[in-house]
C-alpha positions in Angstrom: -21.0 24.1 -6.8 -18.7 21.8 -8.6 -19.0 18.2 -7.4 -15.9 16.4 -6.1 -14.8 13.3 -8.2 -12.3 11.4 -6.1 -10.9 9.4 -8.9 -10.3 12.4 -11.2 -8.8 14.5 -8.4 -6.6 11.6 -7.3 -5.2 10.9 -10.8 -4.6 14.6 -11.2 -2.6 14.9 -8.0 -0.5 11.7 -8.6 0.1 12.6 -12.3 1.6 15.9 -11.0 3.7 14.1 -8.5 5.0 11.3 -10.8 8.3 12.9 -11.8 9.3 13.9 -8.2 8.1 10.5 -6.8 10.0 8.6 -9.5 13.2 10.4 -8.6 13.3 9.0 -5.1 11.2 5.9 -5.1 14.0 3.5 -5.9 15.9 4.7 -2.8 12.9 4.0 -0.6 12.7 0.4 -1.9 16.4 -0.3 -1.8 17.7 1.4 1.3 14.9 3.5 2.8 11.5 3.0 4.5 10.3 0.2 2.1 13.5 -1.9 1.9 12.2 -4.7 4.3 8.8 -5.1 2.7 9.5 -7.7 0.0 11.7 -9.8 2.4 8.7 -9.6 4.9 6.4 -10.9 2.2 8.7 -13.8 1.4 8.2 -15.1 5.0 4.6 -15.8 4.1 4.2 -16.0 0.3 6.3 -18.5 -1.7 8.1 -17.4 -4.9 6.0 -18.2 -8.0 2.9 -16.9 -6.4 0.7 -14.4 -8.3 0.9 -11.0 -6.4 -1.1 -7.8 -7.2 0.6 -4.6 -6.3 -2.3 -2.3 -5.5 -1.3 1.4 -5.9 1.9 0.4 -7.6 2.9 4.0 -8.6 6.0 4.0 -10.8 6.4 0.2 -10.4 9.6 0.0 -8.3 7.9 -2.2 -5.7 6.5 -4.3 -8.5 10.0 -4.7 -9.8 11.3 -5.8 -6.4 8.5 -8.4 -6.2 9.4 -9.8 -9.7 13.0 -9.9 -8.7 12.0 -12.0 -5.7 10.3 -14.5 -8.0 6.7 -13.5 -8.0 4.3 -13.1 -11.0 3.2 -9.5 -10.7 0.3 -7.3 -11.7 0.5 -3.6 -10.9 -2.6 -1.4 -10.5 -2.6 2.4 -10.1 -5.0 5.3 -10.7 -2.3 7.5 -12.3 -1.5 7.1 -16.0 1.7 9.1 -15.5 2.9 6.8 -12.8 2.0 3.7 -14.9 3.9 5.1 -17.9 7.1 5.4 -15.8 6.5 1.8 -14.6 6.1 0.5 -18.2 9.2 2.4 -19.4 11.3 0.6 -16.7 13.2 -2.1 -18.7 13.2 -4.3 -15.6 9.4 -4.5 -15.6 9.1 -6.3 -19.0 7.3 -9.3 -17.5 4.9 -7.3 -15.3 1.4 -6.4 -16.3 0.3 -2.9 -15.4 -3.3 -1.7 -15.4 -5.0 1.6 -14.7 -7.7 1.2 -12.0 -8.9 2.4 -8.6 -7.8 -0.2 -6.0 -11.3 -0.1 -4.5 -12.5 -1.4 -7.9 -9.5 -3.1 -9.5 -11.3 -4.8 -12.4 -9.5 -8.1 -11.6 -11.3 -11.4 -11.7 -12.5 -13.0 -8.4 -9.8 -15.1 -6.6 -7.1 -14.2 -9.2 -4.2 -13.7 -6.8 -2.3 -15.5 -4.1 -1.3 -12.2 -2.4 -1.7 -8.5 -2.6 0.7 -5.7 -1.6 -0.7 -2.2 -0.8 2.0 0.1 0.5 0.8 3.6 1.5 -2.1 3.3 -0.9 -5.1 2.1 1.3 -5.3 5.5 3.0 -5.3 7.2 -0.4 -8.7 5.8 -1.4 -12.1 7.2 -0.9 -13.0 4.2 1.3 -10.3 2.0 3.0 -13.1 -0.4 4.0 -14.2 -0.9 0.3 -10.5 -1.3 -0.7 -10.1 -4.0 1.9 -13.2 -5.8 0.6 -11.8 -5.6 -2.9 -8.6 -7.2 -1.7 -10.7 -10.1 -0.3 -12.6 -10.5 -3.5 -9.5 -10.8 -5.8 -7.6 -13.0 -3.4 -7.8 -16.8 -3.4 -9.1 -18.3 -0.1 -6.3 -18.2 2.5 -4.5 -15.5 0.5 -2.3 -12.8 2.1 -2.5 -9.0 2.1 0.6 -7.0 3.0 -0.6 -3.6 3.8 1.6 -0.7 4.8 0.0 2.5 6.1 1.4 5.8 7.2 2.0 6.0 11.0 1.1 9.0 13.2 4.5 10.6 12.7 4.4 10.6 8.9 4.4 14.0 7.4 2.1 13.1 4.4 -0.8 12.9 6.9 -1.1 16.7 6.4 -2.9 15.8 3.1 -6.0 14.8 5.1 -6.0 17.8 7.4 -8.3 20.0 5.3 -11.2 17.6 6.1 -11.5 19.5 9.4 -12.7 22.4 7.4 -15.2 20.3 5.5 -13.2 20.2 2.3 -13.0 17.2 0.1 -9.6 15.5 0.1 -8.1 12.4 -1.6 -6.2 11.3 1.5 -8.3 9.2 4.0 -6.2 9.0 7.1 -6.4 5.7 9.0 -4.4 4.7 12.1 -2.6 1.3 12.4 -4.9 0.2 15.2 -7.9 1.2 13.2 -6.8 -0.9 10.2 -6.1 -3.9 12.4 -9.6 -3.7 13.9 -11.2 -3.1 10.5 -9.5 -6.2 9.1 -10.2 -8.5 12.0 -13.9 -7.5 11.9 -14.1 -8.4 8.2 -12.7 -11.8 7.8 -8.9 -11.3 8.2 -6.3 -12.6 10.7 -3.1 -10.7 11.4 -0.2 -13.0 10.9 2.7 -10.5 11.1 3.6 -6.9 11.5 6.5 -4.5 11.9 7.1 -0.8 12.3 9.3 1.7 10.5 10.4 4.7 12.6 12.1 8.0 12.1 15.7 8.2 13.3 14.8 10.1 16.5 12.5 7.3 17.6 14.8 4.6 16.5 17.4 5.7 19.0 15.1 4.4 21.8 14.4 0.9 23.0 11.1 0.6 21.2 10.9 -3.2 21.5 10.2 -2.9 25.2 7.0 -0.8 24.5 3.6 -2.3 24.0 2.6 -2.6 20.3 0.1 0.1 20.6 2.7 2.6 21.7 5.1 1.4 19.0 2.4 2.1 16.5 1.8 5.5 17.9 5.5 6.4 17.3 5.7 4.8 13.8 6.4 6.5 10.5 4.9 3.5 8.8 3.3 0.3 10.0 3.4 -2.9 7.9 0.8 -5.6 8.4 0.4 -9.1 7.0 -3.2 -10.3 7.0 -4.5 -13.7 6.0 -7.9 -14.0 4.4 -10.1 -16.4 6.4 -13.4 -16.1 4.5 
């Protein structure tokens, strides 16, 4: 029986998706579900800080960080994604590296902040990825982590685990990530939800956070490293 190599399979899938992802990623960062992420980061991390974009994909998020005044390093497992990032003329001052975000290859305490948007749940171990974030951050550094909420369609990628199949998507719920972080040396300092249009029509602010998370398409956290 052929053994499952997560990193090989992950790169293969994201290489295959690179062209279609690149065709719509700018819209996500400019007007779509990711448009508020960099402004959210600016509330906690001053311009000029060194930020690592973990799971940078085609580099549009890295571009937005650089536009906001950050010194940026982008890391991704897909060479096809990274090639598109490097070909972007707006990314001339950004360093891009191929690596697994659970083992980034970055020096200890190299960054003031990290950004991981919809990438933590696409690792073989979200816990190990969180530990890696803590290793490469300076003491007191920040981690902006966005994960898919329960209403996000891409969660179907982890469904086949129920049949015992190996998959590259490791689904984690917002409340699970919060608990995992707080049990391992992090403090939540901010958060917000992104919702589908149907949910946005309702007065979600009156609901407890747990219920808001249950209805979310994506939940974005800001954690501060305490250890």
